[in-house]
N, C-alpha and C positions, 0 to 999 in steps of 0.2 A: 698188752691188749690182745685178746684172742680174736678169732675170726668173727664170731657172733657179735661181739661188742663193736668191732669195726664196721660190720655190715649194718648194725642198728644205727650207728652214728651217721653213716651215709644216707640211710633212709630218712633219718630225722632232718638232716641237712637238706635233702631233696624236698621234703614236705615244707620246710621253712622257706626255701628258695622259691618254691612254687607260688607262694603268696605275693612275691614281689617280681616274679619273672616278667609278667606283661608290662609292668612299669619300666623295667630296664630294656626289654626287647623292643618295644615300640619306638622310643627315641633313637636307639642304636640302629634299627633297621631303616628308619626314616633318613637318618644322616648318611647311612651307607648308600641308599638309593640316590640321594642327591649327589654324593661324591662320585659315584660310578657314572651317573649321567654326565657330570662335568668331564670325567675322564674320556667317556665315549665321544663327547662333542669335540674335545681337543684332539684326540687321536684320529678322529674321522675327518678332520679338516684337510683341505688340499695341500696346505703349506708343508705339513709334516707327514704326508701319506707315504708309507713304505711297507715293505714286506713284513718287517718286524712289528710295526705298529698295527698291521692288520690283525695279527694274533692278539695283541693287547686290546684292540678295539672290541673284538668279539668276546674276550674274557670279561671286559667291563660290562658289556651287555648281559652276559650270563649272570654275573653277580648282582647286577641291578635288578633283573627279573626275579632271581631267587629271593632277594631281600624284600622285594615288593610283594611277592606271593606270601611270604611269611608274615609280613606286616598286615596284610589283609586278613589272613586267618586269625592272627593274634587279636586284632581289634574286634573281629566278629565274635570270637569265643569270649572275650572279656565282657563285651556288651551283653551277650546272651546269658553267661553265667551270673552276671550281676542282677539279672531279672529274677533269678532263683528257680526257674523252671528249665531243667535240662532237656526236656522233650523238644524244645525249640531248636536244639543243636542237632538232633537226630532226624531232621527232615530228609526226604529223598534228594531234593535239589542240592542241599548242602553236602550230602554224602558224595554225590557225583562231583561236585566242585572240589571237595577235599581230595578225592581220588585223582582227579585231573591235576590239581596242584602238586600232589605228592609225586606223580610220574614226571611232571614238568621239572620240579625241583631236583629230583634224582638225575634226570637226563642232563640238565644244565650243569649240575655239579660234576658229573662224569665227563661231560664235554669240556668244562673248564680245566679239569685235571689233565686231560690229554692235549688241550691247547697249550698248557704250560710246558708239557713235554715237547710238543711240536715246536714251540718257540725256542726252547733250549737247543734242540737239534738243528733248527734253522740257523741259529746264531753260530753253532759249531761249523756248519757248512759255509756260512758267510766268512768266517775267519780262515777256513781252509782254502776257499777259492778266492779270497780277497775281494768279495762283493761282485762276482761276475754275474752273468745273465741267469744262472740257476737259482738266484735268490731274489728275483724280481717280485713285484706285487702279483703278477699273474701266476707265478709259481706258488706263492704263498696262498693265493685264493684256491688253487687246486688242492693244496695240502689241507687247508681248512675244510674244504668240501668233503674230501676223503675221510678226514677225522670225524666229521659230523655224521656221515653215513654209517661208518663203522660203529660209532658210539651208539647210535639209535638201534642198530642191529643187535649189539651186545646187550642192550637194555630190554629186548623183547621178552626174555624169560621173566623179568620183573613185571612187565606189563600184564603178562598172562597169569601171574600168581595171585592177583587180588581182584575181588569183585564186591558187589554190594548185596548184602543180605538183609532181609526184613527182621526187625526186632520183634520179639513177642510183645503184644500190646500190654500185657500185665507187668512187663519189666520196664516200661517207659514211665518213669515216675516224675512227679513234680515236687521238687524239694520244698518249695515255699508252703505248699498246702499239705505236704506229707501224705500224699494219696496217689492212687493210680490215675494216670491221665489217659483215658481211653478215647479221647477225641481224635488223635492222630497217631498212627503207628510210627515206630522208630526204625531207622535204617542205619546200618553200620558197615564198615569195610571189613570183610573177612576173606578167607582163602577162596579162590574162584573154583568153579566146577572143573576147569581145565587142570588145575593143580592137583585135584583129587585123582585124575587119570594119569597125569605125568607129573613127576616131582619137580615142577618148575621152580619152586622156592629154593630147593637145594641147588639147582643149576644156577639160579640167580645169585645165591650166596657165594658159590665158587667163582663165578664170573666177576662179581663185585670185588671179592677179596684178592683175586689174582690179577685180573685185567685192569681194574680201576685203582688198586692200591699197591700191590707188590711190584708188578712190572713197571708202572710209572715211577715209583720210588727208586728202583734200580737204575732205570734209564736216566733219571734226573741226577743221581749221584755220579754216574759215568760222564754225563754231559758237563756237570759242574767241575769234575776233575779235569776234563779236557780243556774247558775254558780257562781255568786257573793256570794250567800248564802253558797254554798258548799266550796268555796275557802276562805271565810272570817275566 
């Protein structure tokens, strides 16, 4: 199989999967929201409150909100596309909503990644100090706060990379009628004016790949190795 054939097969699979994606994504996201709510309720209870569970609690909240956001957007797009008129999807209000949701999901995903790293390092310190005062709930709260602030700061280039641009009215089409819909202009998410002056997209790409993927993976491997060594 050559590269072109493989690429064509992937495109064909993507087109076929796109037809059933919403039917699979909606129930999965709904179940995930409920399960993470249950996790958050249990981990947040006074009976089992601890430094370690503080990390797990916030991770559950992050994943719950992420899946809720995706659930809302998937349901909205499924309903609007079923109406046959795509111009309803490109309203200014929905473009703002999608942009906010995208930034929120990205931030929560990055935050959950570093909370996982923080939890692993927190457990390493617990084992090394045998649960002394440096691993209390108060210390965990300070670590979580620091991780949250740094994550938001690292996401700033991504926030600055995108903005909302007006769609040319003649390109906003209504599929059902197969004609130009000139009643309302369309709005889409494009590169922002700031990114045209400063290459914030390249900065965001580097930060995402290094700070939110490579470095966390390396730290998690090291922490996992240490934990296995100490517990062996």
